[in-house]
KETORTI-442256 format. One record per residue (C-alpha): residue in three letters; chain; x, y, z. Coordinates in steps of 0.1 Angstrom, whole numbers, always signed. Layout:
<atom><type>ALA</type><mol>A</mol><x>X</x><y>Y</y><z>Z</z></atom>
...
***
This chain:
<atom><type>MET</type><mol>A</mol><x>+113</x><y>-336</y><z>-99</z></atom>
<atom><type>GLN</type><mol>A</mol><x>+82</x><y>-355</y><z>-86</z></atom>
<atom><type>VAL</type><mol>A</mol><x>+47</x><y>-343</y><z>-92</z></atom>
<atom><type>GLU</type><mol>A</mol><x>+42</x><y>-347</y><z>-57</z></atom>
<atom><type>ASP</type><mol>A</mol><x>+68</x><y>-320</y><z>-52</z></atom>
<atom><type>PHE</type><mol>A</mol><x>+49</x><y>-299</y><z>-76</z></atom>
<atom><type>GLY</type><mol>A</mol><x>+16</x><y>-301</y><z>-53</z></atom>
<atom><type>GLN</type><mol>A</mol><x>+35</x><y>-292</y><z>-24</z></atom>
<atom><type>LEU</type><mol>A</mol><x>+51</x><y>-263</y><z>-38</z></atom>
<atom><type>PHE</type><mol>A</mol><x>+16</x><y>-249</y><z>-47</z></atom>
<atom><type>LYS</type><mol>A</mol><x>+3</x><y>-257</y><z>-14</z></atom>
<atom><type>ASP</type><mol>A</mol><x>+32</x><y>-240</y><z>+3</z></atom>
<atom><type>SER</type><mol>A</mol><x>+36</x><y>-209</y><z>-18</z></atom>
<atom><type>LEU</type><mol>A</mol><x>+1</x><y>-202</y><z>-32</z></atom>
<atom><type>HIS</type><mol>A</mol><x>-11</x><y>-177</y><z>-8</z></atom>
<atom><type>ARG</type><mol>A</mol><x>+25</x><y>-162</y><z>-3</z></atom>
<atom><type>LEU</type><mol>A</mol><x>+28</x><y>-154</y><z>-41</z></atom>
<atom><type>ILE</type><mol>A</mol><x>-5</x><y>-137</y><z>-40</z></atom>
<atom><type>GLY</type><mol>A</mol><x>+4</x><y>-118</y><z>-12</z></atom>
<atom><type>PHE</type><mol>A</mol><x>+35</x><y>-107</y><z>-28</z></atom>
<atom><type>LEU</type><mol>A</mol><x>+19</x><y>-94</y><z>-58</z></atom>
<atom><type>ILE</type><mol>A</mol><x>-11</x><y>-77</y><z>-38</z></atom>
<atom><type>THR</type><mol>A</mol><x>+22</x><y>-61</y><z>-16</z></atom>
<atom><type>ALA</type><mol>A</mol><x>+34</x><y>-51</y><z>-49</z></atom>
<atom><type>GLY</type><mol>A</mol><x>+0</x><y>-33</y><z>-58</z></atom>
<atom><type>ALA</type><mol>A</mol><x>-20</x><y>-60</y><z>-76</z></atom>
<atom><type>ARG</type><mol>A</mol><x>-55</x><y>-62</y><z>-70</z></atom>
<atom><type>ARG</type><mol>A</mol><x>-65</x><y>-95</y><z>-55</z></atom>
<atom><type>VAL</type><mol>A</mol><x>-83</x><y>-108</y><z>-85</z></atom>
<atom><type>ASP</type><mol>A</mol><x>-52</x><y>-99</y><z>-106</z></atom>
<atom><type>ALA</type><mol>A</mol><x>-28</x><y>-115</y><z>-85</z></atom>
<atom><type>GLU</type><mol>A</mol><x>-48</x><y>-146</y><z>-81</z></atom>
<atom><type>ASP</type><mol>A</mol><x>-51</x><y>-147</y><z>-120</z></atom>
<atom><type>ALA</type><mol>A</mol><x>-13</x><y>-141</y><z>-125</z></atom>
<atom><type>VAL</type><mol>A</mol><x>-2</x><y>-166</y><z>-101</z></atom>
<atom><type>GLN</type><mol>A</mol><x>-27</x><y>-194</y><z>-115</z></atom>
<atom><type>MET</type><mol>A</mol><x>-11</x><y>-186</y><z>-148</z></atom>
<atom><type>ALA</type><mol>A</mol><x>+24</x><y>-189</y><z>-136</z></atom>
<atom><type>PHE</type><mol>A</mol><x>+18</x><y>-223</y><z>-121</z></atom>
<atom><type>ILE</type><mol>A</mol><x>+0</x><y>-238</y><z>-153</z></atom>
<atom><type>GLU</type><mol>A</mol><x>+32</x><y>-226</y><z>-171</z></atom>
<atom><type>LEU</type><mol>A</mol><x>+56</x><y>-239</y><z>-145</z></atom>
<atom><type>ALA</type><mol>A</mol><x>+37</x><y>-274</y><z>-147</z></atom>
<atom><type>LYS</type><mol>A</mol><x>+49</x><y>-274</y><z>-185</z></atom>
<atom><type>VAL</type><mol>A</mol><x>+83</x><y>-267</y><z>-177</z></atom>
<atom><type>TRP</type><mol>A</mol><x>+83</x><y>-289</y><z>-144</z></atom>
<atom><type>ASP</type><mol>A</mol><x>+108</x><y>-314</y><z>-151</z></atom>
<atom><type>SER</type><mol>A</mol><x>+134</x><y>-287</y><z>-164</z></atom>
<atom><type>ALA</type><mol>A</mol><x>+128</x><y>-258</y><z>-137</z></atom>
<atom><type>GLU</type><mol>A</mol><x>+161</x><y>-258</y><z>-115</z></atom>
<atom><type>HIS</type><mol>A</mol><x>+145</x><y>-234</y><z>-89</z></atom>
<atom><type>PRO</type><mol>A</mol><x>+106</x><y>-238</y><z>-95</z></atom>
<atom><type>LEU</type><mol>A</mol><x>+99</x><y>-211</y><z>-64</z></atom>
<atom><type>ALA</type><mol>A</mol><x>+119</x><y>-185</y><z>-82</z></atom>
<atom><type>TRP</type><mol>A</mol><x>+106</x><y>-195</y><z>-116</z></atom>
<atom><type>VAL</type><mol>A</mol><x>+71</x><y>-193</y><z>-106</z></atom>
<atom><type>ARG</type><mol>A</mol><x>+76</x><y>-161</y><z>-85</z></atom>
<atom><type>LYS</type><mol>A</mol><x>+91</x><y>-144</y><z>-114</z></atom>
<atom><type>PHE</type><mol>A</mol><x>+67</x><y>-155</y><z>-139</z></atom>
<atom><type>ALA</type><mol>A</mol><x>+37</x><y>-143</y><z>-117</z></atom>
<atom><type>PHE</type><mol>A</mol><x>+52</x><y>-110</y><z>-112</z></atom>
<atom><type>ARG</type><mol>A</mol><x>+57</x><y>-106</y><z>-148</z></atom>
<atom><type>MET</type><mol>A</mol><x>+21</x><y>-120</y><z>-158</z></atom>
<atom><type>TRP</type><mol>A</mol><x>+8</x><y>-94</y><z>-133</z></atom>
<atom><type>THR</type><mol>A</mol><x>+27</x><y>-67</y><z>-148</z></atom>
<atom><type>LYS</type><mol>A</mol><x>+12</x><y>-76</y><z>-181</z></atom>
<atom><type>ILE</type><mol>A</mol><x>-24</x><y>-74</y><z>-166</z></atom>
<atom><type>PHE</type><mol>A</mol><x>-18</x><y>-44</y><z>-149</z></atom>
<atom><type>GLY</type><mol>A</mol><x>-3</x><y>-25</y><z>-179</z></atom>
<atom><type>ARG</type><mol>A</mol><x>-34</x><y>-35</y><z>-201</z></atom>
<atom><type>SER</type><mol>A</mol><x>-61</x><y>-27</y><z>-175</z></atom>
<atom><type>ARG</type><mol>A</mol><x>-42</x><y>+6</y><z>-168</z></atom>
<atom><type>ILE</type><mol>A</mol><x>-38</x><y>+14</y><z>-204</z></atom>
<atom><type>ASP</type><mol>A</mol><x>-78</x><y>+5</y><z>-209</z></atom>
<atom><type>GLU</type><mol>A</mol><x>-88</x><y>+28</y><z>-181</z></atom>
<atom><type>LEU</type><mol>A</mol><x>-68</x><y>+57</y><z>-195</z></atom>
<atom><type>VAL</type><mol>A</mol><x>-82</x><y>+54</y><z>-231</z></atom>
<atom><type>SER</type><mol>A</mol><x>-118</x><y>+51</y><z>-218</z></atom>
<atom><type>SER</type><mol>A</mol><x>-115</x><y>+85</y><z>-198</z></atom>
<atom><type>PHE</type><mol>A</mol><x>-102</x><y>+101</y><z>-229</z></atom>
<atom><type>PRO</type><mol>A</mol><x>-131</x><y>+124</y><z>-242</z></atom>
<atom><type>ASP</type><mol>A</mol><x>-148</x><y>+117</y><z>-273</z></atom>
<atom><type>HIS</type><mol>A</mol><x>-154</x><y>+156</y><z>-283</z></atom>
<atom><type>ILE</type><mol>A</mol><x>-128</x><y>+182</y><z>-275</z></atom>
<atom><type>GLY</type><mol>A</mol><x>-131</x><y>+220</y><z>-277</z></atom>
<atom><type>ARG</type><mol>A</mol><x>-106</x><y>+246</y><z>-286</z></atom>
<atom><type>ASP</type><mol>A</mol><x>-97</x><y>+251</y><z>-249</z></atom>
<atom><type>ASP</type><mol>A</mol><x>-91</x><y>+214</y><z>-245</z></atom>
<atom><type>ASP</type><mol>A</mol><x>-64</x><y>+214</y><z>-272</z></atom>
<atom><type>ASP</type><mol>A</mol><x>-31</x><y>+215</y><z>-251</z></atom>
<atom><type>GLU</type><mol>A</mol><x>-44</x><y>+192</y><z>-227</z></atom>
<atom><type>ILE</type><mol>A</mol><x>-56</x><y>+164</y><z>-252</z></atom>
<atom><type>VAL</type><mol>A</mol><x>-23</x><y>+166</y><z>-271</z></atom>
<atom><type>GLY</type><mol>A</mol><x>-6</x><y>+161</y><z>-235</z></atom>
<atom><type>GLN</type><mol>A</mol><x>-27</x><y>+132</y><z>-228</z></atom>
<atom><type>SER</type><mol>A</mol><x>-25</x><y>+114</y><z>-260</z></atom>
<atom><type>LYS</type><mol>A</mol><x>+13</x><y>+116</y><z>-257</z></atom>
<atom><type>VAL</type><mol>A</mol><x>+13</x><y>+98</y><z>-224</z></atom>
<atom><type>ILE</type><mol>A</mol><x>-13</x><y>+72</y><z>-239</z></atom>
<atom><type>HIS</type><mol>A</mol><x>+12</x><y>+66</y><z>-266</z></atom>
<atom><type>ILE</type><mol>A</mol><x>+40</x><y>+63</y><z>-244</z></atom>
<atom><type>LEU</type><mol>A</mol><x>+22</x><y>+38</y><z>-223</z></atom>
<atom><type>ARG</type><mol>A</mol><x>+11</x><y>+16</y><z>-254</z></atom>
<atom><type>ARG</type><mol>A</mol><x>+46</x><y>+15</y><z>-263</z></atom>
<atom><type>LEU</type><mol>A</mol><x>+56</x><y>+4</y><z>-227</z></atom>
<atom><type>GLY</type><mol>A</mol><x>+28</x><y>-23</y><z>-231</z></atom>
<atom><type>GLN</type><mol>A</mol><x>+46</x><y>-38</y><z>-262</z></atom>
<atom><type>TRP</type><mol>A</mol><x>+77</x><y>-41</y><z>-244</z></atom>
<atom><type>GLY</type><mol>A</mol><x>+62</x><y>-67</y><z>-221</z></atom>
<atom><type>CYS</type><mol>A</mol><x>+88</x><y>-91</y><z>-208</z></atom>
<atom><type>PRO</type><mol>A</mol><x>+84</x><y>-126</y><z>-221</z></atom>
<atom><type>PRO</type><mol>A</mol><x>+84</x><y>-153</y><z>-195</z></atom>
***
């Protein structure tokens, strides 16, 4: 494929890909970051990508899920109380189990 084709794909699909991720639940800034990272990676494999639009869309979605997972886990962990009382034990145990599961899910991120 030609370099011009890459530029045309970028122009034609940038806003649609960002919109796709926003529709999936991404914040605009995260969608823009994920799409930008996807195009950077696509440029590296441009000569071997058989279906570049599908490739960049899939990669952008995976990047967003990684970004989303990290930020969501950080939000949950930051809301975890520093000090607990006797009455809070059951709730804290439940929250810590959820946080542990979310951290494990983040480790299972799909490679591009």
